[in-house]
C-alpha positions in Angstrom: -57.1 -57.3 33.1 -60.0 -55.1 31.6 -60.0 -53.6 28.1 -62.6 -51.3 26.6 -63.8 -51.4 23.1 -66.4 -49.4 21.2 -67.7 -45.8 21.1 -65.9 -44.5 24.2 -62.6 -45.8 23.0 -63.3 -44.2 19.6 -64.0 -41.0 21.3 -60.8 -40.9 23.3 -58.6 -41.0 20.3 -57.5 -37.7 18.6 -59.9 -37.9 15.7 -62.9 -39.9 14.2 -63.3 -39.7 10.5 -65.9 -40.8 8.0 -65.5 -40.5 4.3 -66.6 -36.9 4.4 -66.4 -35.5 8.0 -64.2 -35.6 10.8 -65.2 -35.1 14.4 -62.8 -34.6 17.3 -63.3 -34.4 21.0 -62.7 -30.8 20.6 -65.5 -30.4 18.3 -67.9 -32.0 20.4 -67.0 -30.1 23.5 -66.7 -26.8 21.6 -70.3 -27.3 20.2 -71.6 -28.3 23.6 -70.3 -25.0 25.2 -71.7 -23.0 22.2 -75.3 -24.2 22.6 -75.4 -24.6 26.3 -72.9 -22.1 27.5 -70.0 -22.7 30.0 -70.6 -23.1 33.7 -67.3 -21.9 35.1 -65.8 -24.3 37.5 -68.3 -27.2 36.6 -68.1 -30.2 34.4 -69.0 -29.7 30.8 -71.4 -32.5 31.0 -73.1 -34.2 34.1 -72.7 -30.9 35.8 -75.2 -31.5 38.5 -73.9 -34.2 41.1 -72.8 -35.5 44.4 -69.8 -37.3 45.8 -69.9 -40.6 47.5 -67.6 -42.8 49.4 -67.6 -46.6 50.1 -66.1 -49.9 49.3 -66.3 -52.8 46.9 -65.7 -56.6 47.4 -65.2 -58.5 44.4 -66.1 -62.2 43.8 -62.9 -64.2 43.6 -64.5 -66.7 41.3 -64.5 -63.9 38.6 -60.8 -64.7 38.3 -61.7 -67.3 35.8 -62.2 -64.4 33.4 -60.2 -61.5 34.8 -56.8 -61.2 36.8 -57.9 -57.7 37.9 -57.4 -57.0 41.6 -61.0 -55.9 41.6 -61.9 -59.7 41.9 -59.2 -60.8 44.6 -62.0 -60.8 47.2 -60.3 -58.0 49.3 -62.1 -54.7 50.3 -61.3 -52.0 47.9 -62.0 -48.3 48.8 -64.2 -46.4 46.2 -64.8 -42.8 45.5 -67.7 -42.0 43.4 -70.2 -39.6 42.0 -73.9 -39.6 41.1 -75.1 -37.1 38.3 -77.6 -35.9 36.0 -76.6 -36.4 32.5 -77.1 -32.8 31.5 -74.6 -29.9 31.1 -76.9 -27.7 32.8 -77.2 -26.9 36.4 -80.9 -26.2 36.0 -82.1 -29.5 34.9 -84.5 -30.6 37.5 -84.2 -33.9 39.4 -87.5 -35.4 38.0 -86.4 -34.8 34.3 -86.2 -37.8 32.1 -82.3 -37.4 31.3 -80.3 -40.3 32.4 -78.7 -40.6 35.8 -74.9 -41.6 36.0 -72.8 -43.4 38.6 -69.0 -42.9 38.2 -66.6 -45.0 40.4 -62.9 -44.9 41.0 -61.6 -48.0 42.7 -58.5 -47.4 44.8 -56.4 -50.6 43.9 -53.2 -51.9 45.4 -49.8 -50.4 44.8 -51.4 -47.0 44.0 -53.2 -48.4 40.9 -56.8 -47.3 40.0 -59.9 -48.6 38.0 -62.7 -46.4 36.8 -66.3 -47.4 35.9 -68.6 -44.8 34.2 -72.1 -46.1 34.0 -75.7 -44.9 33.3 -79.1 -45.9 34.3 -80.0 -47.0 30.8 -78.9 -50.3 29.3 -78.1 -48.8 25.8 -76.5 -45.5 24.6 -78.5 -43.0 22.7 -76.0 -42.5 19.9 -73.8 -45.0 17.8 -70.9 -42.8 17.0 -69.4 -39.4 17.8 -70.7 -38.0 14.5 -74.1 -38.7 15.4 -73.7 -37.0 18.8 -72.1 -34.1 17.1 -75.1 -33.8 14.6 -77.6 -34.1 17.4 -76.0 -31.3 19.1 -76.1 -29.0 15.8 -79.8 -29.7 15.6 -80.5 -28.6 19.1 -79.0 -25.2 18.6 -81.4 -22.2 19.0 -82.5 -20.3 16.1 -80.6 -17.0 16.3 -83.6 -14.9 14.9 -86.2 -16.4 17.4 -84.1 -17.7 20.3 -86.3 -21.0 20.2 -85.3 -24.4 19.0 -85.6 -25.0 15.1 -88.3 -27.6 15.1 -87.7 -28.2 11.4 -84.0 -28.7 11.9 -84.7 -31.0 14.8 -87.3 -33.1 12.8 -84.7 -33.4 9.8 -81.9 -34.6 12.2 -84.3 -37.1 13.7 -85.2 -38.4 10.4 -81.6 -38.7 9.4 -80.4 -40.0 12.8 -83.5 -41.7 14.5 -83.1 -42.6 18.2 -82.2 -46.1 18.8 -85.4 -48.4 19.2 -84.0 -49.9 22.3 -83.5 -46.6 23.9 -86.8 -45.3 23.0 -88.5 -48.3 24.1 -86.7 -48.4 27.6 -87.5 -44.6 28.3 -91.3 -45.1 27.2 -91.6 -47.9 29.6 -89.5 -46.4 32.6 -90.0 -43.2 34.6 -87.2 -41.8 36.3 -86.1 -43.5 39.6 -87.1 -42.1 43.0 -83.6 -42.0 44.3 -80.1 -42.7 43.3 -80.3 -45.6 46.0 -83.1 -47.2 44.1 -81.4 -47.1 40.7 -79.6 -49.8 38.6 -76.7 -48.7 36.4 -75.1 -50.2 33.3 -71.8 -50.2 31.7 -73.4 -49.9 28.3 -70.1 -50.4 26.5 -68.5 -53.7 25.8 -65.3 -54.7 27.6 -62.9 -57.5 27.6 -61.7 -59.4 30.6 -58.5 -61.1 30.3 -57.6 -63.8 32.8 -54.1 -65.1 34.0 -53.7 -67.3 30.7 -54.3 -64.4 28.4 -57.9 -65.7 27.4 -60.2 -62.8 26.4 -64.1 -62.8 27.4 -66.6 -60.1 26.2 -68.6 -58.6 29.0 -70.9 -56.0 30.1 -72.1 -55.4 33.5 -74.7 -53.6 35.6 -75.1 -52.8 39.4 -78.4 -53.7 40.9 -79.6 -51.9 44.0 -80.3 -54.5 46.8 -83.3 -52.5 48.0 -84.6 -52.7 44.4 -85.3 -50.4 41.6 -88.2 -47.9 42.4 -89.7 -45.4 39.8 -91.6 -42.1 40.1 -95.1 -42.5 39.3 -96.8 -40.4 36.5 -98.5 -38.4 39.3 -95.3 -38.0 41.3 -93.5 -36.4 38.2 -96.0 -33.7 38.1 -95.5 -32.8 41.9 -91.7 -33.4 42.6 -89.7 -30.6 43.8 -86.9 -29.4 41.4 -84.2 -30.9 43.9 -84.5 -34.0 45.9 -81.9 -36.5 44.8 -79.0 -35.3 46.7 -80.8 -34.6 49.9 -82.6 -37.8 49.9 -79.2 -39.8 49.2 -77.3 -37.8 52.1 -80.3 -38.7 54.4 -80.3 -42.4 53.5 -76.5 -42.9 53.7 -76.5 -41.2 57.0 -79.2 -43.7 58.3 -77.5 -46.7 56.8 -75.2 -47.9 54.0 -76.6 -48.9 50.6 -75.5 -51.8 48.4 -75.5 -52.8 44.9 -74.7 -56.3 43.4 -72.4 -56.1 40.3 -73.9 -58.6 37.7 -71.5 -59.6 34.9 -72.9 -60.3 31.7 -70.9 -62.8 29.6 -70.9 -62.2 26.0 -70.5 -64.5 22.8 -67.9 -63.9 20.2 -70.6 -62.7 17.8 -72.3 -60.3 20.1 -72.0 -56.6 19.1 -68.9 -55.0 20.4 -68.7 -51.5 18.7 -72.3 -50.3 18.9 -73.4 -49.3 22.3 -77.0 -48.6 21.0 -77.4 -52.4 20.5 -78.8 -54.7 23.2 -77.2 -58.2 23.7 -79.6 -61.1 23.6 -81.4 -61.6 27.0 -80.2 -65.4 27.4 -76.6 -64.3 28.0 -75.0 -65.9 31.1 -74.9 -63.6 34.2 -72.7 -63.8 37.2 -72.5 -61.8 40.5 -69.2 -60.2 40.4 -69.2 -58.3 43.6 -70.9 -56.0 45.9 -70.6 -52.2 46.0 -71.4 -50.5 49.4 -71.7 -46.9 49.8 -71.3 -45.3 53.3 -71.5 -41.5 53.0 -72.3 -38.7 50.5 -71.1 -35.0 50.4 -71.9 -32.0 48.2 -69.6 -32.2 45.1 -67.7 -29.1 45.8 -66.6 -30.5 49.2 -66.3 -34.2 48.6 -63.4 -36.3 47.3 -64.8 -36.5 43.8 -64.5 -32.7 43.2 -61.4 -32.8 41.1 -61.5 -36.3 39.8 -61.7 -37.2 36.2 -63.7 -40.5 36.0 -62.2 -41.5 32.6 -63.3 -45.0 31.9 -60.0 -45.5 30.1 -58.4 -46.0 33.3 -58.4 -49.7 33.6 -56.8 -52.4 35.8 
């Protein structure tokens, strides 16, 4: 069994309150639409994406930690979606926004398991309230039609970005392709085994062909769109695989704040292999009407 704890779980409930302010999912989506607008027929965030299909084979030794069918060692069909973490369809592929990988595992007896991951090891915001305030700060000045730099600066002072994410993005350019990107669970989960023992975990998916990033020179010359075309061509030539690496947490590791990194010395286990075999445009593939909700768990 797998349970999710942390920011995403908080976001899923009907409201999140502080001593003075309340933020609901409707508030967040409403503010996002107000600032960015609405792309009819598209997802409100991660609008630009591509569907993929493949399979996952879990490592049966992980049953020590989880009794999920993910780790029975059998072949599990997967429908997935790569995406850019932006509500705009105009965001270029070379931009420094995060890349996402969402996976829906088709488990036995019609059950499902969903992973929603990003190519960054921590999240940029610690609570829904911080996310909401960041959106407000990005709103254009109605008089000038331009970003309000004073408002942005004041918000950054009040809600500075986490040091871990600033360091990571300073040190790492965007990847050359989805196939050469790693992806992180970011949030903390609990694996539950047959005996009911709970273990704190995070995970990442490491590409077997290695992580490859754009050079500073390439960032200046890349076309607006290349990620989807490169993925389709690569998978047409040969499947691509990622190792699922399970990170075993300690009871005192941070569980609720997704902006905090766990210590580097945590035990890591190879939990399985994801293999993607095909890709298709998101308005034609199986992912088009799927809601990759990470609260869907085995």
